[in-house]
C-alpha positions as CSV (number, residue, x, y, z in Angstrom):
1,M,0.0,0.0,0.0
2,I,1.4,3.4,-1.0
3,Y,1.3,5.9,1.8
4,L,1.2,9.7,0.7
5,K,3.1,12.0,3.0
6,T,1.7,15.2,4.6
7,P,3.5,18.4,4.3
8,E,4.7,18.1,7.8
9,E,6.0,14.5,7.1
10,I,7.8,15.6,4.1
11,E,9.5,18.5,6.3
12,K,10.8,15.7,8.7
13,M,12.0,13.6,5.7
14,R,13.7,16.8,4.4
15,A,15.7,17.0,7.7
16,A,16.8,13.3,7.5
17,C,17.7,13.7,4.0
18,R,19.9,17.0,4.8
19,L,21.8,14.8,7.3
20,T,22.2,12.2,4.6
21,S,23.7,14.7,2.2
22,L,25.9,16.2,5.0
23,T,27.2,12.8,5.9
24,F,28.3,12.3,2.1
25,G,30.0,15.7,2.3
26,E,32.2,14.3,5.4
27,I,32.9,10.8,3.8
28,A,33.8,12.4,0.4
29,K,37.0,13.9,2.1
30,W,38.1,10.2,2.8
31,V,37.6,8.6,-0.3
32,A,41.3,8.1,-1.7
33,P,43.7,5.3,-2.6
34,G,44.8,3.3,0.6
35,V,41.6,4.2,2.8
36,T,39.7,1.0,3.8
37,T,36.1,1.0,3.2
38,Q,35.8,0.0,6.9
39,R,37.5,3.2,7.8
40,I,35.0,5.4,5.6
41,D,32.0,3.3,7.1
42,T,33.2,4.1,10.7
43,I,33.5,8.0,9.9
44,A,29.9,7.8,8.5
45,R,28.6,6.2,11.3
46,E,30.3,8.6,13.9
47,F,29.2,11.7,12.0
48,I,25.7,10.5,11.9
49,L,25.5,9.7,15.7
50,D,27.1,13.0,16.4
51,N,24.5,14.8,14.6
52,G,21.4,13.0,16.4
53,G,20.7,10.5,13.6
54,R,20.7,6.8,13.4
55,P,22.4,4.7,10.5
56,A,19.5,2.9,9.3
57,C,21.2,0.0,7.6
58,L,23.3,-0.8,10.4
59,G,21.8,-4.0,11.8
60,Y,19.0,-4.0,9.3
61,G,18.3,-7.8,8.7
62,G,21.6,-8.6,10.1
63,F,23.5,-6.2,7.7
64,P,27.0,-5.2,9.3
65,G,27.6,-1.8,8.2
66,T,26.4,1.9,8.1
67,L,27.0,2.0,4.2
68,C,26.6,-0.4,1.5
69,I,30.0,-0.5,-0.2
70,E,30.0,-1.0,-4.0
71,V,33.6,-1.5,-5.1
72,N,34.0,-1.8,-9.1
73,E,31.7,-4.8,-10.1
74,T,29.7,-4.8,-6.9
75,V,26.2,-3.4,-7.8
76,V,24.8,-3.1,-4.3
77,H,24.8,-4.3,-0.6
78,G,28.5,-4.8,-0.2
79,F,30.0,-5.0,3.4
80,P,32.6,-2.6,4.6
81,S,35.8,-4.4,5.2
82,G,39.6,-4.1,5.3
83,Y,39.9,-3.6,1.5
84,A,42.1,-0.5,0.8
85,L,40.7,1.5,-2.2
86,R,43.2,1.6,-5.1
87,E,43.6,4.1,-7.7
88,G,41.3,3.6,-10.5
89,D,38.6,1.9,-8.5
90,I,35.1,3.2,-8.3
91,V,33.2,2.8,-5.1
92,G,29.4,3.3,-4.7
93,L,28.4,4.5,-1.1
94,D,24.8,4.0,-0.2
95,L,23.5,5.4,2.8
96,V,20.2,5.7,4.9
97,V,19.9,7.9,7.8
98,E,16.9,8.0,10.2
99,L,16.2,11.1,12.1
100,D,13.1,11.9,14.1
101,G,11.5,8.7,12.9
102,Y,12.0,9.4,9.1
103,N,14.3,8.1,6.6
104,G,16.6,9.8,3.9
105,D,18.4,7.5,1.3
106,S,21.1,8.5,-1.2
107,C,24.0,6.8,-3.1
108,Y,26.9,8.3,-4.9
109,T,29.6,6.5,-6.9
110,F,32.9,7.9,-6.2
111,P,36.0,7.8,-8.6
112,V,39.2,6.8,-6.6
113,G,42.0,8.8,-8.1
114,E,41.9,8.8,-11.9
115,I,39.6,6.3,-13.4
116,S,39.4,5.1,-17.0
117,P,37.5,7.1,-19.6
118,E,35.3,4.1,-20.2
119,V,34.4,3.9,-16.3
120,M,34.1,7.7,-16.2
121,E,31.6,7.5,-19.0
122,L,29.6,4.7,-17.3
123,C,29.3,6.8,-14.1
124,K,28.4,9.9,-16.0
125,T,25.5,8.2,-17.9
126,T,24.2,6.6,-14.7
127,H,24.3,9.9,-12.8
128,E,22.6,11.7,-15.8
129,S,20.1,8.9,-15.8
130,L,19.0,9.6,-12.3
131,Y,17.9,13.0,-13.3
132,K,16.1,11.6,-16.3
133,G,14.1,9.5,-13.9
134,I,13.5,12.6,-11.5
135,D,12.3,14.5,-14.5
136,A,9.8,11.9,-15.2
137,C,8.3,11.9,-11.7
138,R,5.3,14.2,-11.8
139,T,1.5,13.8,-11.1
140,G,-0.4,12.2,-13.7
141,H,2.6,10.1,-14.7
142,R,3.1,6.7,-13.6
143,I,6.0,4.7,-12.2
144,G,6.7,3.1,-15.5
145,D,7.6,6.5,-16.7
146,I,10.4,7.1,-14.3
147,A,11.6,3.4,-15.1
148,N,11.4,3.8,-18.9
149,A,13.2,7.1,-18.9
150,I,16.2,5.6,-17.1
151,Q,16.2,2.5,-19.2
152,T,16.0,4.2,-22.5
153,Y,18.9,6.8,-21.7
154,C,21.3,4.2,-20.5
155,E,20.6,1.4,-23.1
156,R,20.8,3.9,-25.9
157,R,24.3,4.4,-24.8
158,G,25.2,0.9,-24.9
159,Y,24.7,0.0,-20.9
160,T,22.5,-2.5,-19.3
161,V,20.0,-2.0,-16.6
162,V,20.0,-4.3,-13.4
163,R,16.4,-5.7,-13.2
164,E,16.4,-7.6,-9.8
165,M,17.3,-4.4,-7.6
166,C,15.2,-1.3,-7.7
167,G,14.1,1.8,-5.9
168,H,11.4,2.2,-3.6
169,G,9.0,4.2,-1.4
170,I,10.4,5.7,1.7
171,G,9.2,7.5,4.9
172,R,8.9,6.0,8.5
173,K,10.4,2.9,6.9
174,M,13.4,2.5,4.7
175,H,11.6,0.5,2.2
176,E,7.9,1.2,1.4
177,D,5.6,0.7,-1.5
178,P,5.8,1.3,-4.4
179,E,9.0,-0.5,-6.0
180,V,10.5,1.8,-8.6
181,P,12.3,-0.2,-11.2
182,N,14.9,1.1,-13.6
183,Y,13.2,-0.6,-16.5
184,G,9.8,-0.7,-18.0
185,R,7.0,0.6,-20.1
186,R,5.6,4.2,-20.0
187,G,2.1,4.4,-18.7
188,T,2.3,1.4,-16.4
189,G,2.6,0.9,-12.6
190,A,1.4,3.2,-9.9
191,L,0.2,6.6,-10.5
192,I,2.4,9.3,-9.1
193,K,0.4,11.7,-6.8
194,N,1.4,14.6,-4.6
195,G,2.8,13.4,-1.3
196,L,4.5,10.4,-3.0
197,C,8.1,10.1,-1.4
198,I,10.5,7.6,-3.3
199,A,14.0,6.9,-3.7
200,I,15.1,6.6,-7.6
201,E,18.3,4.7,-7.8
202,P,19.5,3.6,-11.3
203,M,22.1,0.6,-11.2
204,I,23.6,0.4,-14.5
205,N,26.2,-2.0,-15.7
206,M,29.1,-1.7,-18.4
207,G,28.6,-5.4,-19.4
208,S,25.9,-7.8,-19.1
209,R,22.8,-6.9,-16.7
210,N,23.0,-10.3,-15.0
211,I,23.9,-10.3,-11.4
212,V,25.2,-12.9,-8.7
213,I,24.4,-12.8,-5.0
214,E,27.6,-13.9,-3.0
215,R,27.5,-16.6,-0.3
216,D,27.2,-13.9,2.4
217,G,23.5,-13.5,1.2
218,W,24.0,-9.7,0.7
219,T,26.5,-8.7,-1.7
220,C,25.3,-8.4,-5.3
221,R,27.9,-8.1,-8.0
222,T,27.8,-8.4,-12.0
223,R,28.2,-11.8,-13.2
224,D,30.8,-10.8,-15.8
225,R,32.7,-9.0,-13.0
226,K,32.5,-5.7,-15.2
227,P,32.0,-2.4,-13.5
228,S,28.5,-1.2,-12.2
229,A,27.5,2.4,-11.1
230,H,24.9,3.5,-8.9
231,Y,23.3,6.9,-8.0
232,E,20.2,7.8,-5.9
233,H,18.2,10.6,-4.5
234,T,15.1,10.7,-2.2
235,V,12.5,12.7,-3.8
236,A,8.9,14.1,-2.7
237,V,6.2,15.0,-5.2
238,I,5.1,18.5,-4.3
239,D,2.8,20.7,-6.4
240,G,2.8,18.1,-9.2
241,E,6.6,17.6,-9.5
242,A,9.6,15.8,-7.9
243,Q,11.7,17.8,-5.5
244,Q,15.0,16.4,-4.3
245,L,15.0,16.0,-0.6
246,T,18.8,14.6,-0.9
247,S,21.4,16.6,-2.5
248,F,25.0,16.0,-3.9
249,D,26.2,19.5,-3.3
250,P,28.1,18.6,-0.1
251,I,30.1,16.1,-2.3
252,R,30.7,18.6,-5.0
253,E,32.0,21.1,-2.6
254,V,34.8,18.5,-1.6
255,L,35.4,17.0,-5.0
256,G,35.6,20.1,-7.1
257,D,36.6,19.4,-10.7
258,R,36.4,15.5,-9.8
259,F,32.8,15.6,-9.4
260,I,31.0,13.3,-11.8
C-alpha cells in the first residue's frame, strides 16, 4: 500500500535527507587510494550519531555496516571491510539515515583517483539517468514513466540495467511501496500523486545486466565482473513535480572538478 506523506511529514524527511547529504560531504573527504572501506564506514557512522541521527542500514536484517559499499563490479549491498581502495577503482556508497523517525536515502559512486575514460562514461551516464528519472516523476505520470526514462537513456548508450534491484517508497520505513524499477514501459505502474516519496536509484552495468548474490547473502555483483555504477536521490512529489530531498552539493564542494 502506498502511503502519501503530509507536508509536515515531508519536512521531517527533508531534515533526515539533509543529514544524509551532509554525511556524504564528510565521507567524500576520505575516499582516496589506501583508505579502507571499513574506515569510511566508521567515519559515516560517527558523523551520523554525532548529529543526532541513526544509521538505518546498520543491523537491518543483520547487515553489518552503516554504508553499503560497492567497489567496481559490486552492484549493491557490499559489506565494509579491510579492503584498501586503489587508484582507478570506483566505489558506490549507499546510505540511509533515520532522523526523528523518518529516513533519507542516497547513493553516490565515487572515482578513486584517476579512473579510465570508459568507467568515467559509465558513471556519467548513470548519474545523468538519475535526473531523467526524476524529471519523469510528476503527477499524472506513472512509475513506469520513471523506469522507462532511465532504461532508454542508458541502453541507448550501450549500457545494461540491473532488473533484480530497484528503487522504492520511503518514509518512516526505509523500504515502502511502491517499487521503482529502472526498466519498464511508459504508462504502467502506480499513478504518481502529490505526497509520494520515493528513492530513485539507477544501477547500471558496463557489461551484461546479469548479477550474482555472493555467499554472504547480501553482496550483489555483476556476473561478468565488469563495473557497475549507482546513484540515488530521495524525492517528494510537491505541487505536481518531484523535489529532491537529498543533494550531492556537499560532495561537489569537496570533490570540485573531480565531481562526476
